[in-house]
C-alpha positions in Angstrom: 6.4 -13.0 -8.0 6.6 -10.9 -4.8 4.6 -7.7 -4.8 7.6 -5.4 -4.1 8.4 -2.0 -5.8 11.6 -2.2 -7.8 12.5 1.4 -7.0 11.3 2.2 -3.4 11.2 -1.4 -2.0 7.6 -0.9 -0.8 6.0 -4.3 0.1 2.8 -5.5 1.7 2.6 -4.9 5.5 0.4 -6.7 8.1 -2.3 -4.9 10.0 -5.7 -5.6 11.4 -9.4 -4.6 11.0 -10.8 -3.7 14.5 -14.6 -3.9 14.8 -16.1 -1.7 17.5 -19.7 -1.7 18.7 -21.6 0.8 20.9 -22.1 4.5 21.1 -19.1 6.7 22.0 -19.0 8.5 25.3 -18.6 11.8 23.4 -22.0 11.3 21.9 -23.8 10.2 25.1 -23.2 6.5 25.2 -21.3 4.3 27.6 -18.3 3.8 25.2 -17.3 1.6 22.4 -16.1 -2.0 22.8 -13.9 -4.1 20.5 -16.0 -7.1 19.2 -13.5 -8.7 16.8 -10.0 -8.3 15.3 -9.3 -9.7 11.9 -5.9 -9.8 10.2 -5.4 -8.0 6.9 -2.7 -6.8 4.5 -2.0 -3.3 3.3 -0.8 -3.7 -0.3 1.2 -1.0 -2.2 -0.3 0.4 -5.4 2.0 -1.3 -7.9 1.9 -0.8 -11.7 3.7 -3.0 -14.3 5.3 -0.4 -16.6 8.1 -0.2 -19.1 11.0 1.8 -17.6 13.9 3.4 -19.5 17.2 2.1 -18.1 20.3 4.4 -17.7 22.1 2.2 -20.3 19.5 3.0 -23.0 17.4 -0.2 -22.8 13.9 -0.8 -21.5 12.6 -3.2 -18.9 9.2 -4.1 -17.5 9.1 -3.5 -13.7 6.6 -3.4 -10.9 6.8 0.2 -9.7 4.7 2.0 -7.0 2.5 4.9 -8.1 4.2 7.1 -5.6 7.6 6.5 -7.3 6.0 7.2 -10.8 4.4 10.5 -9.5 7.7 11.6 -7.8 9.5 11.2 -11.1 11.9 8.5 -9.8 11.4 6.5 -13.1 11.1 7.5 -16.7 8.5 5.7 -18.7 9.5 4.2 -22.1 
């Protein structure tokens, strides 16, 4: 099952962790240097909740917390 929000379509996006070493120029050093870059994923905060459908039924869906807080879905 893909981790995608049923309402907003939010999905995991790719990114990276950038490790830097050294003291910044602002605080008296010679500057920071990138030592390694590691791939990572930013995952949406999804919750499996029962949602009231417009037809009157209920269905379990993966919904992002942002959609729940915004009132885009009605909990059953």
